[in-house]
N, C-alpha and C positions, 0 to 999 in steps of 0.2 A: 774670744777676746785675745788680743795680742799682748805680748809682754809689755810693749810700750804703753798700751792702754792701761794695763795694770799699774804701772809705775806712775802714770798721770793721775790716776785715782788716789794712789797712795800719797803722792805729793800734795794733792788738793786737800786731803783730809788730815794728814799728819804734818804737813809742812815739808818743803823740799829738803831741808837739812836733817829732819828727824825721821823721815819715812824709811830711809835705808837702814838707819840704826835700829829702828823698831823691827823692821823685817828681818834683820840679822840676829836679833837677840830675843825676841818674844816667842817662846815655845807655845804651840797651840795643840791641845789634845785632839781637836777636830782634824788636824793634819797628821795624826799619828805620832804626836810628840816631836814634831819638827817645827822649825821656824818657816816663815813664808819663803825666805831665800832658799832654804834647804829643799823645800817642797818643789819650788820652781826648778832648781838645779837637778832634781831627781826626775824631772819630766812631767810633773803634775800640771794639769791644765790651768792657765792663769785665772780663768773664771772660777774654778773650784777654789783656788787660793784666795781670790778676792772675796768670795762668799764666806770663807772662814774668817778673814780679816773683818769683814762687815759684821758678822755675828759676834765676834770677840769684842770688837770696839763698840757694839751697840749703835751702829749708825742707822739713820732713818731708812725706812723701806724704800723710799724714792731713790736712794743711792745704791740700791742693789743692782 
């Protein structure tokens, strides 16, 4: 998964205006106590970060 695909999914599920705010502020234990943005900036694979967001938000399995 590319970074652009990650952000498209985030925009689709959280809304274009809120996706970045959520990614910058919501700390996830699944990501070692980091936000999605921090994890991506640290080089974490976007697919791994998306799976963490997916699990945290309780999104449908079809959106994994």
